[in-house]
C-alpha positions in Angstrom: 0.2 -0.1 -0.1 1.2 3.7 -0.6 -0.6 6.8 0.1 0.4 10.4 0.5 -0.6 12.1 3.8 -0.2 16.2 4.1 -0.3 17.8 7.5 -0.5 21.6 8.3 -2.3 24.9 7.5 0.3 26.0 5.3 -0.5 27.5 1.9 -0.8 24.7 -0.9 1.5 25.2 -3.9 -0.4 23.1 -6.1 1.7 22.1 -9.5 0.0 23.6 -12.8 0.4 22.9 -16.0 -0.9 24.9 -19.4 -4.4 24.7 -19.7 -5.0 21.4 -22.2 -7.8 20.6 -24.7 -11.5 20.9 -23.8 -13.0 17.1 -23.3 -16.4 15.8 -23.7 -18.0 14.0 -21.1 -17.1 11.0 -22.5 -13.2 11.9 -22.7 -13.0 13.2 -19.6 -14.8 10.3 -18.0 -11.9 8.4 -19.8 -9.1 10.4 -18.3 -10.5 9.9 -15.1 -10.6 6.2 -15.1 -6.7 6.3 -16.3 -6.3 8.7 -13.4 -8.0 6.4 -10.9 -6.4 3.3 -12.6 -3.3 4.5 -12.0 -4.1 5.4 -8.5 -4.6 1.9 -8.3 -1.5 0.7 -8.6 -1.7 -2.0 -10.8 -4.4 -4.1 -8.3 -6.7 -5.9 -10.0 -10.1 -3.4 -10.0 -13.8 -4.0 -11.1 -14.6 -1.2 -13.6 -17.7 0.7 -13.4 -18.7 3.8 -16.1 -19.2 6.3 -13.5 -15.4 7.2 -12.4 -16.7 8.2 -8.9 -18.3 4.5 -8.4 -15.0 3.2 -9.9 -13.5 4.7 -7.1 -16.1 3.3 -4.5 -16.3 0.2 -5.3 -12.4 -0.3 -5.6 -12.1 1.2 -2.3 -9.7 4.1 -3.5 -10.1 7.5 -1.5 -9.0 10.8 -3.1 -9.1 13.9 -0.3 -7.9 17.3 -1.3 -9.2 20.7 0.3 -10.9 23.0 -1.7 -7.6 25.1 -2.6 -6.5 22.1 -4.8 -10.0 21.6 -5.8 -9.9 25.1 -7.8 -6.6 23.6 -9.0 -8.6 20.6 -10.7 
């Protein structure tokens, strides 16, 4: 198991890149699935069309602050 834990109240410096292409909903879901599959680290997963359900069904957890959410 691997993970990342950040503690503290300091300002979060989220890395940013140049804006990329605009995705359709289907493209965005496909990219989200690729990201979440990478988080799973190669373990066996059960696919779900909805990326959020994919995360829930496979026991993945993503926590981020409002500041990080704005970056996404």
